[in-house]
Residue frames as qw, qx, qy, qz and C-alpha x, y, z in Angstrom:
[[0.215, 0.896, 0.154, -0.357, 2.11, -5.58, 15.67],
 [0.069, -0.683, 0.538, 0.489, 5.50, -5.34, 13.96],
 [0.365, 0.023, 0.883, 0.294, 4.91, -8.61, 12.10],
 [0.371, 0.711, 0.589, -0.099, 1.60, -7.24, 10.82],
 [0.118, 0.894, -0.121, -0.416, 3.23, -3.97, 9.73],
 [0.257, -0.439, 0.736, 0.445, 5.93, -5.93, 7.98],
 [0.507, 0.342, 0.785, 0.099, 3.31, -7.81, 5.98],
 [0.406, 0.831, 0.381, -0.017, 1.77, -4.89, 4.14],
 [0.002, -0.932, 0.253, 0.260, 4.87, -2.73, 4.01],
 [0.611, -0.369, 0.627, 0.312, 7.12, -5.50, 2.75],
 [0.729, 0.500, 0.445, 0.142, 6.01, -5.94, -0.84],
 [0.374, 0.918, -0.083, 0.100, 7.56, -2.71, -2.21],
 [0.286, -0.792, 0.539, 0.017, 10.71, -3.14, -0.15],
 [0.728, -0.124, 0.661, 0.135, 11.18, -6.79, -1.04],
 [0.687, 0.644, 0.316, 0.114, 10.38, -6.11, -4.68],
 [0.169, 0.954, -0.245, 0.033, 12.85, -3.22, -4.80],
 [0.476, -0.595, 0.642, 0.084, 15.56, -5.36, -3.19],
 [0.766, 0.144, 0.612, 0.131, 14.93, -8.21, -5.61],
 [0.554, 0.815, 0.139, 0.102, 14.99, -5.84, -8.59],
 [0.093, -0.895, 0.436, 0.029, 18.26, -4.35, -7.33],
 [0.646, -0.309, 0.687, 0.124, 19.68, -7.87, -7.09],
 [0.744, 0.492, 0.440, 0.098, 18.48, -8.63, -10.62],
 [0.397, 0.911, -0.054, 0.098, 20.06, -5.52, -12.13],
 [0.290, -0.800, 0.524, 0.032, 23.28, -5.90, -10.17],
 [0.466, -0.338, 0.811, 0.103, 23.91, -9.55, -11.02],
 [0.802, 0.450, 0.251, -0.302, 21.98, -10.33, -14.23],
 [0.657, 0.681, -0.324, 0.010, 25.19, -10.33, -16.30],
 [0.287, -0.634, 0.696, -0.177, 27.31, -11.97, -13.61],
 [0.570, 0.228, -0.764, -0.200, 28.43, -15.47, -14.61],
 [0.186, 0.020, -0.889, 0.417, 28.20, -16.79, -11.05],
 [0.169, 0.319, 0.634, -0.684, 24.93, -15.12, -9.99],
 [0.263, 0.090, -0.448, -0.850, 23.06, -14.69, -13.28],
 [0.378, -0.288, -0.851, -0.225, 20.72, -17.62, -12.65],
 [0.245, -0.486, -0.651, 0.528, 19.82, -16.29, -9.22],
 [0.051, 0.254, -0.032, -0.965, 19.30, -12.84, -10.71],
 [0.359, -0.131, -0.643, -0.663, 16.68, -14.25, -13.10],
 [0.414, -0.418, -0.801, 0.110, 15.04, -15.99, -10.14],
 [0.156, -0.349, -0.387, 0.839, 15.07, -12.69, -8.20],
 [0.254, 0.048, -0.295, -0.920, 13.06, -11.01, -10.98],
 [0.489, -0.270, -0.756, -0.341, 10.57, -13.89, -10.89],
 [0.392, -0.387, -0.698, 0.457, 10.40, -13.71, -7.10],
 [0.023, 0.158, 0.124, -0.979, 9.72, -9.94, -7.24],
 [0.444, -0.140, -0.509, -0.724, 6.65, -10.78, -9.33],
 [0.551, -0.316, -0.772, 0.012, 5.55, -13.48, -6.87],
 [0.283, -0.277, -0.529, 0.751, 6.07, -11.26, -3.80],
 [0.190, 0.013, -0.095, -0.977, 4.07, -8.44, -5.37],
 [0.577, -0.234, -0.569, -0.537, 1.11, -10.75, -5.98],
 [0.484, -0.222, -0.773, 0.344, 1.51, -12.28, -2.51],
 [0.151, -0.355, -0.458, 0.801, 0.74, -8.94, -0.85],
 [0.129, -0.119, -0.391, -0.904, -1.74, -7.61, -3.42],
 [0.173, 0.334, 0.829, -0.414, -4.96, -9.37, -2.28],
 [0.261, 0.053, -0.325, -0.907, -7.10, -8.31, -5.25],
 [0.615, 0.278, 0.553, -0.488, -10.81, -9.00, -5.35],
 [0.460, 0.156, 0.782, 0.391, -11.83, -11.03, -8.38],
 [0.087, 0.528, 0.551, 0.640, -14.41, -8.48, -9.53],
 [0.189, -0.165, 0.203, -0.946, -16.46, -5.45, -8.56],
 [0.006, -0.286, -0.938, 0.198, -19.32, -6.84, -6.50],
 [0.164, 0.748, 0.537, -0.356, -21.67, -3.89, -7.11],
 [0.405, 0.269, 0.420, 0.766, -21.70, -2.17, -10.49],
 [0.079, -0.829, -0.453, -0.319, -24.27, 0.38, -9.30],
 [0.488, -0.791, -0.158, 0.333, -21.99, 2.17, -6.83],
 [0.260, 0.953, -0.154, -0.006, -19.89, 4.13, -9.32],
 [0.408, 0.694, -0.545, 0.234, -16.16, 4.33, -8.69],
 [0.564, -0.511, 0.568, -0.313, -16.23, 2.17, -5.55],
 [0.849, 0.312, -0.398, -0.152, -14.66, -0.70, -7.43],
 [0.734, -0.569, 0.364, -0.075, -13.40, -3.17, -4.86],
 [0.932, 0.231, 0.110, 0.257, -11.43, -5.02, -7.53],
 [0.550, 0.577, -0.096, 0.596, -9.06, -2.06, -7.85],
 [0.254, -0.780, 0.276, -0.502, -9.05, -0.51, -4.38],
 [0.897, -0.091, -0.417, 0.113, -7.10, -3.53, -3.16],
 [0.434, -0.819, 0.323, -0.190, -5.50, -3.45, 0.27],
 [0.534, 0.432, -0.709, 0.160, -2.14, -5.14, 0.74],
 [0.016, -0.077, 0.848, -0.524, -3.25, -5.93, 4.29],
 [0.505, -0.261, -0.533, -0.626, -6.59, -7.67, 4.31],
 [0.205, -0.096, -0.839, 0.495, -7.06, -8.17, 8.03],
 [0.099, -0.627, -0.751, 0.184, -10.18, -7.62, 10.07],
 [0.082, -0.712, -0.221, 0.662, -9.84, -3.83, 10.40],
 [0.040, 0.460, -0.430, -0.776, -9.17, -3.29, 6.70],
 [0.300, 0.265, 0.889, 0.222, -11.57, -5.76, 5.06],
 [0.214, 0.733, 0.614, 0.201, -13.59, -3.98, 2.41],
 [0.130, -0.911, -0.060, 0.387, -11.76, -0.65, 2.76],
 [0.652, 0.555, 0.046, 0.514, -9.71, 1.38, 0.34],
 [0.444, -0.823, 0.001, 0.355, -6.94, 3.29, 2.14],
 [0.448, 0.875, -0.181, 0.023, -4.72, 5.64, 0.15],
 [0.243, -0.735, 0.633, -0.012, -1.57, 4.80, 2.08],
 [0.657, -0.136, 0.742, 0.016, -1.90, 1.05, 1.67],
 [0.729, 0.612, 0.307, -0.017, -3.18, 1.22, -1.93],
 [0.213, 0.911, -0.345, -0.070, -0.13, 3.37, -2.68],
 [0.473, -0.470, 0.739, 0.096, 2.10, 0.48, -1.57],
 [0.738, 0.317, 0.594, 0.055, 0.44, -1.61, -4.29],
 [0.472, 0.880, 0.009, -0.049, 0.98, 1.12, -6.89],
 [0.134, -0.811, 0.561, 0.100, 4.67, 1.29, -5.96],
 [0.579, -0.213, 0.781, 0.094, 5.20, -2.47, -6.21],
 [0.696, 0.521, 0.493, -0.016, 3.13, -2.94, -9.34],
 [0.357, 0.917, -0.131, -0.120, 4.83, -0.10, -11.21],
 [0.187, -0.711, 0.666, 0.129, 8.36, -1.26, -10.41],
 [0.550, -0.100, 0.826, 0.073, 7.81, -4.92, -11.11],
 [0.659, 0.621, 0.401, -0.137, 5.56, -4.47, -14.15],
 [0.270, 0.882, -0.303, -0.239, 8.11, -2.30, -15.96],
 [0.040, -0.593, 0.797, 0.111, 10.71, -5.06, -15.70],
 [0.430, 0.010, 0.900, -0.073, 8.59, -8.21, -15.86],
 [0.283, 0.075, -0.548, -0.784, 5.93, -7.18, -18.39],
 [0.070, 0.287, 0.930, -0.218, 3.24, -9.10, -16.46],
 [0.151, -0.357, -0.477, -0.789, 0.00, -8.10, -18.26],
 [0.460, -0.642, -0.613, -0.004, -2.08, -8.70, -15.12],
 [0.419, -0.445, -0.243, 0.753, 0.03, -6.13, -13.30],
 [0.060, 0.080, 0.307, 0.946, -0.59, -3.62, -16.08],
 [0.332, -0.519, -0.653, -0.441, -4.34, -4.30, -15.80],
 [0.508, -0.658, -0.491, 0.260, -4.44, -3.77, -12.02],
 [0.380, -0.271, -0.047, 0.883, -2.06, -0.79, -12.10],
 [0.052, -0.258, -0.420, -0.869, -4.21, 0.97, -14.69],
 [0.428, -0.595, -0.625, -0.268, -7.38, 0.17, -12.75],
 [0.507, -0.556, -0.392, 0.530, -5.98, 1.45, -9.46],
 [0.267, -0.150, 0.091, 0.948, -4.67, 4.66, -11.03],
 [0.157, -0.402, -0.534, -0.727, -8.00, 5.34, -12.76],
 [0.523, -0.662, -0.509, -0.172, -9.80, 5.07, -9.41],
 [0.515, -0.054, -0.393, 0.760, -7.16, 6.85, -7.31],
 [0.085, -0.380, -0.013, -0.921, -9.14, 10.16, -7.19],
 [0.645, -0.537, -0.380, -0.389, -11.88, 8.56, -5.03],
 [0.740, -0.285, -0.432, 0.430, -9.27, 8.14, -2.29],
 [0.171, 0.288, -0.174, 0.926, -9.04, 11.91, -1.75],
 [0.064, -0.494, -0.671, 0.550, -10.98, 13.32, 1.19],
 [0.145, 0.746, 0.500, 0.414, -13.81, 15.67, 0.16],
 [0.353, -0.683, -0.162, 0.618, -11.94, 18.68, 1.56],
 [0.443, 0.689, 0.314, 0.480, -12.17, 21.79, -0.59],
 [0.393, -0.599, -0.079, 0.693, -9.94, 24.84, -0.12],
 [0.329, 0.905, 0.083, -0.257, -9.58, 28.11, -2.01],
 [0.364, 0.784, -0.500, -0.049, -5.93, 27.48, -2.92],
 [0.862, 0.133, -0.464, 0.156, -3.39, 24.66, -2.94],
 [0.229, 0.445, -0.546, 0.672, -1.40, 26.42, -0.22],
 [0.551, -0.389, 0.261, -0.690, -4.28, 25.90, 2.23],
 [0.935, -0.062, -0.307, -0.168, -4.17, 22.12, 2.03],
 [0.578, -0.658, 0.478, -0.067, -2.29, 20.25, 4.73],
 [0.086, -0.450, 0.865, 0.206, -0.07, 17.23, 4.26],
 [0.165, -0.018, -0.950, -0.263, -1.50, 13.77, 3.89],
 [0.270, 0.301, 0.679, -0.612, -4.79, 14.67, 5.60],
 [0.495, 0.382, -0.211, -0.751, -6.27, 15.08, 2.12],
 [0.462, 0.181, -0.822, -0.278, -6.07, 11.35, 1.49],
 [0.793, -0.316, -0.098, -0.512, -8.48, 8.72, 2.79],
 [0.025, 0.259, -0.926, 0.273, -7.78, 6.22, 5.54],
 [0.213, 0.232, 0.906, -0.283, -10.70, 3.85, 5.18],
 [0.471, 0.178, -0.243, -0.829, -13.14, 4.27, 2.29],
 [0.578, 0.070, 0.760, -0.289, -15.87, 1.64, 2.71],
 [0.275, 0.245, -0.665, -0.650, -16.49, -0.33, -0.48],
 [0.383, -0.257, -0.867, -0.190, -19.07, -2.75, 0.98],
 [0.574, -0.619, -0.119, -0.523, -22.03, -2.50, 3.33],
 [0.854, -0.519, -0.040, -0.002, -20.76, -3.07, 6.85],
 [0.780, 0.148, -0.131, 0.594, -17.10, -2.38, 6.05],
 [0.370, 0.003, -0.212, 0.905, -15.43, 0.17, 8.31],
 [0.144, 0.257, 0.253, -0.922, -17.43, 3.40, 8.15],
 [0.574, 0.509, 0.566, -0.303, -19.90, 1.85, 5.66],
 [0.583, 0.387, 0.533, 0.475, -20.25, 1.81, 1.89],
 [0.282, 0.743, 0.246, 0.554, -19.13, 5.09, 0.30],
 [0.379, -0.918, 0.023, -0.114, -18.20, 6.63, 3.65],
 [0.626, 0.415, -0.427, 0.503, -14.73, 7.35, 4.96],
 [0.588, -0.521, -0.385, 0.485, -13.10, 7.73, 8.32],
 [0.047, 0.983, 0.155, 0.087, -12.82, 11.44, 9.24],
 [0.375, -0.790, 0.372, 0.311, -9.02, 11.60, 9.21],
 [0.606, 0.674, -0.406, -0.114, -6.23, 11.31, 6.67],
 [0.963, -0.045, -0.189, 0.187, -3.53, 8.68, 6.69],
 [0.710, 0.197, -0.299, 0.607, -0.24, 8.71, 8.58],
 [0.102, -0.716, 0.172, -0.669, -0.98, 11.65, 10.85],
 [0.748, -0.564, 0.156, -0.313, -1.76, 9.57, 13.92],
 [0.969, -0.058, -0.056, 0.234, 0.75, 6.73, 13.42],
 [0.526, 0.519, -0.224, 0.635, 3.65, 9.14, 12.82],
 [0.294, -0.693, 0.235, -0.615, 2.75, 11.08, 15.94],
 [0.910, -0.380, 0.033, -0.164, 2.40, 7.84, 17.89],
 [0.912, 0.101, -0.115, 0.379, 5.79, 6.48, 16.88],
 [0.388, 0.561, -0.228, 0.695, 7.72, 9.70, 17.28],
 [0.285, -0.614, 0.268, -0.685, 6.27, 10.79, 20.63],
 [0.829, -0.381, 0.170, -0.373, 5.29, 7.57, 22.37],
 [0.994, 0.031, -0.013, 0.105, 7.59, 4.82, 21.14],
 [0.749, 0.206, -0.064, 0.626, 10.90, 6.54, 20.56],
 [0.238, -0.968, -0.019, 0.082, 12.58, 9.26, 22.57],
 [0.709, 0.534, -0.226, 0.402, 15.95, 10.17, 20.99],
 [0.044, -0.744, 0.400, -0.533, 17.08, 12.08, 24.07],
 [0.447, -0.448, 0.623, -0.460, 16.37, 9.36, 26.59],
 [0.080, -0.106, 0.989, 0.062, 15.95, 6.00, 24.93],
 [0.294, -0.290, -0.797, -0.441, 12.80, 3.98, 24.58],
 [0.430, -0.169, 0.340, -0.819, 9.47, 4.66, 26.23],
 [0.872, 0.023, -0.204, -0.444, 8.15, 1.26, 25.23],
 [0.679, -0.422, 0.598, -0.060, 9.07, -1.94, 27.08],
 [0.822, 0.114, 0.522, 0.195, 11.23, -4.12, 24.88],
 [0.539, 0.838, 0.057, 0.065, 11.95, -1.55, 22.16],
 [0.199, -0.859, 0.462, 0.094, 15.43, -0.88, 23.59],
 [0.740, -0.188, 0.620, 0.177, 16.46, -4.36, 22.44],
 [0.708, 0.574, 0.371, 0.179, 16.19, -3.45, 18.76]]
């Protein structure tokens, strides 16, 4: 489980670290070459976890453009889904690395994702902004293909991060009494 979580969550963190290395040592005589390589590696790492589709497979379904609702984790449970939390990881990585690398493909995908971002909001309508909750307004699992998750154009009936945060804070970690999970105490 932790290795899987590290896969999709790693791109922004690795990219940020590599960019920090680049800016810290780019003018350093001893580390300047490695700094240039760090900028290149930030670009490579971002693409490694991007998993973009080559094209939109169905032009008749409006904004459900699978080419731009790319998941950084493309495993069984996420295949053909657009999830706001995971797509946001791509936005974070693409924005940081594009600004410093100038990769035109990153600009293309970043623009495409941002243009389609509104479809990742849950269809929850309130009378005022104060009535909206936290992240429950964003989608965890918008189906972009027939047979994917809840089905094409449908979404799971919950927002992102509400269940995992509750799970980790109440079930896995108990600050007053140590771990509730076998093996977690070793970390």
